[in-house]
C-alpha positions in Angstrom: 27.0 -22.5 6.0 24.2 -22.3 8.5 23.9 -19.3 10.8 22.9 -19.7 14.4 20.5 -16.8 15.2 18.3 -16.3 18.2 15.5 -14.6 16.3 13.6 -15.3 13.0 14.7 -12.9 10.2 12.3 -11.5 7.8 13.7 -10.5 4.4 12.0 -7.1 3.5 12.8 -3.5 2.7 11.8 -0.9 5.2 12.8 2.7 5.2 15.2 3.7 8.0 16.3 7.1 9.2 19.6 6.9 11.0 21.5 9.4 13.2 24.5 9.0 15.5 23.4 8.6 19.1 26.5 10.2 20.5 26.1 13.5 18.6 26.0 16.6 20.9 22.6 18.3 21.1 24.2 21.6 20.0 25.3 20.2 16.6 22.9 20.0 13.7 21.8 16.4 13.3 22.2 14.9 9.9 19.8 12.1 9.1 21.0 9.3 6.8 18.3 7.5 4.8 18.7 3.7 4.4 16.8 0.5 3.8 16.6 -2.8 5.7 17.4 -5.9 3.8 16.3 -8.1 6.6 15.0 -7.6 10.1 14.4 -9.5 13.3 13.5 -8.8 16.9 17.3 -8.6 17.7 18.5 -6.5 14.8 18.7 -5.8 11.1 20.9 -5.8 8.0 20.8 -2.3 6.5 22.1 -0.8 3.2 23.3 2.8 3.4 25.6 5.2 1.5 27.5 6.0 4.8 30.0 3.7 6.4 29.2 3.4 10.2 32.1 2.0 12.2 31.7 -1.2 14.3 30.7 -0.2 17.8 28.9 3.0 16.8 25.7 3.7 18.6 22.8 4.7 16.4 19.3 6.2 16.8 17.1 4.8 14.1 13.5 5.4 13.1 12.1 2.3 11.4 9.1 2.8 9.0 7.8 -0.8 9.0 6.1 -1.3 5.6 4.0 -4.4 6.2 2.3 -3.3 9.5 2.5 0.5 8.6 4.0 1.2 12.0 6.8 3.6 12.9 9.2 3.0 15.9 12.3 4.5 17.2 15.1 2.2 18.4 18.7 2.5 19.4 21.1 0.0 17.9 24.8 -0.9 18.0 26.7 -1.6 14.7 28.1 -5.1 14.9 29.6 -5.4 11.4 30.0 -3.5 8.2 31.1 -4.2 4.6 31.3 -2.3 1.3 29.0 -3.9 -1.3 30.0 -1.5 -4.0 31.7 1.9 -4.3 29.9 4.3 -2.0 27.3 1.7 -0.8 27.6 -0.3 2.5 25.8 -3.0 4.4 25.8 -2.8 8.2 24.6 -5.3 10.8 22.9 -3.7 13.8 21.8 -5.2 17.1 18.8 -3.4 18.7 19.0 -2.2 22.3 15.6 -3.0 23.7 15.5 -0.7 26.7 11.8 0.0 26.5 9.3 -2.8 26.0 7.0 -0.8 23.6 9.8 -0.9 21.0 9.8 -4.7 21.3 6.0 -4.8 21.0 6.0 -2.8 17.8 8.6 -5.1 16.2 6.7 -8.2 17.4 3.5 -6.9 15.9 5.3 -6.1 12.7 7.2 -9.3 12.3 4.5 -11.7 13.5 1.4 -9.9 12.0 -0.4 -9.1 15.3 -1.0 -5.4 14.8 -2.6 -4.5 11.5 -4.1 -1.2 12.7 -3.3 2.1 11.0 0.1 3.9 11.3 1.3 4.5 14.8 4.4 6.1 16.3 6.2 4.7 19.4 9.1 6.4 21.1 11.9 4.2 22.4 
C-alpha cells in the first residue's frame, strides 16, 4: 500500500525530549526521552515508553544527529499504537508557527546547514 505524504520522510533516529504543552507552569515538568524513527518537514514517527493520546499537544526538543542542530517545535499527536508491552509509536504533525523552526528542519533534512551545533527556539 502506497502512502500519500506531502513531505519526503527520512528514516533516522534522533533523540527527542517531549513534554506536554498544556501542563500548567506551576507543576514540575517531566521530560520524556524518545527517538524518531523517521522525520519530515511535516512531522515524525516517534518511539517512546509513554502513551500520548491522539490530539495531545506536545513541546519537543529535537536533537538532529546528521546536521548536529537542536530545535524546539510544537506538535500534535495524530495517531498512536503499542509496539510491545510498555513501548509505543506515535505519529506527530509539527505546528510550524515560527519560520526558523522550519529552516532548521530544512537544513537538517536536505543537508544545507552543516555548521556546528545550534539551538533555535520555536
